Structure formats: C-alpha cells, structure tokens
N, C-alpha and C positions, 0 to 999 in steps of 0.2 A: 505495499500500499504506499502508495507516494504521497509528499507532501502536500500535492495539489488537491490529491482525494481528500485527505485526512481535515484540509483545510474547509472542503465542500460539505463536508459531514460536520463539520464543526458550524458551519455557518447555517445549515437547513436546521440542526437541534435548536439553535439561538434564536432562530424565527420560529420555530414551533413553541418553545418556551415562552417569548414575548405576546405569541399568538392566545396561549393559554391564560397569561396572568391578564390580558386586554378583556379576555370573556369572562373570567372571574371577576373582574372589576364592573363588568357591565352588569353581571348577574346580582351582584351586591346593591347597586345603583338601582337595578328594578327592584329587587325585594324591600328596598328602604322607601320607593316610592309607594310600593302596596303598602306597607306598613302603615305610612304617611295617611294614605286614603281611610285604610281602616279605622286610624283614630279620629280622623275628621267625622267619618258617619256616625262612629259610634259616642263622640261628643255632641252630635246634633240630637242622638235618640236616647242617650241616658243624662239622668240628672247626676251632679256630681258626685255625690254618696255612692251612687251605683257604680259610676265608673271607677272609684278608687276600690269598692268591693271586688271587680273583676280584675284590677290590675294586683290586687292582692291575692287571689285566686292563681292569678299567672304566674306569680311568685313560686307557689305550691305544687301545682297542677297546671303546668303551660299546654298541654294537649287539650286538656278540658276545657280551659279558657279559651284557646283557638276554635274549639268546636262551638263554644256558646256564642264568642264573636261572629263567628258565620253564620249562626243561625239567627243572631240579630241583625245581621246585614242583609239578610235574605229578606227578613220581616219587613223591615225597612225599606227597602227597593220594591218591594211587591204593595208597599201602601198600606199594608195591615197597622202601623204603628202609627196611632193618630194625635198621641201627646208623648211628651218624654215619660221614660220608664223609671219610676223611683226606685230607690233602696229595696223598700219593701217589695215590689213586683218582681224585681230583678231575683230575691229572696226565693219568692214562690216558684217562679221560672227555672231558678237552680234545684227546687227540691222536686220539680217536675221532673229535670232532666238526669239528676243523678240517681242510678239504679238503687233499688230498695236492697239494704245491707239484709242477709239472712241471719238470723240469731241462732247461735248453736248453744246448747246448754249438754254439759257433760256431767254424767252422775256416775260417780266413781263406788262400784259395789265393796262392803266395807271388810 
C-alpha cells in the first residue's frame, strides 16, 4: 500500500467522520426544536402547578411523563381541551393512566 493510497483512505475516513458529526448536530437541533414545541403546547394547556407536577414526574419516570405529554398534546391538537388543565385535573388524569397495582398478601403458616 503506497502513501497515496493511505492518504486517500485517511481523507475518506475524515470526510465520513465529519459527515457523522454534522448529522449528529442536526439530530440534536431537531430534538431541541421538538422539545421546545412540546413545552410551548404544555404551557398553553396546563396551569403552572400542573406543569410543575408533570416536570416532577419527568424526573422520576421520564417514559411515563413523555407518554402523558404526548396524550395531552394529542388532546390539545384535536381541540378536546377547552381550558387550561389544573393540578387537580392532571392528578385525576394521571390516576387513570397509571395501571392499577396488585396487592399481594403473604401469609406464613406457623
């Protein structure tokens, strides 16, 4: 393998790595724009206390919070939300979305 071939391989590899970096940057910017849009919609449909509760849930259960956000956005876009959702209403919605826990009682024979 000559120096020219080696230089060509390096040049191609460098171009490939630069393209990957550009693609990653574009993906990050797209994600940031989507997050900003989600936050804007949530600000329009949630009272401050309800938004605070959702942010708290996001810290402990990010997947669940994301699902709730998507549900709220779908409701808002379909026009089913007529007024801002209060904290009490959000609690009720969360209670409906959380699957019921099963209680297990363990009895030991003596």
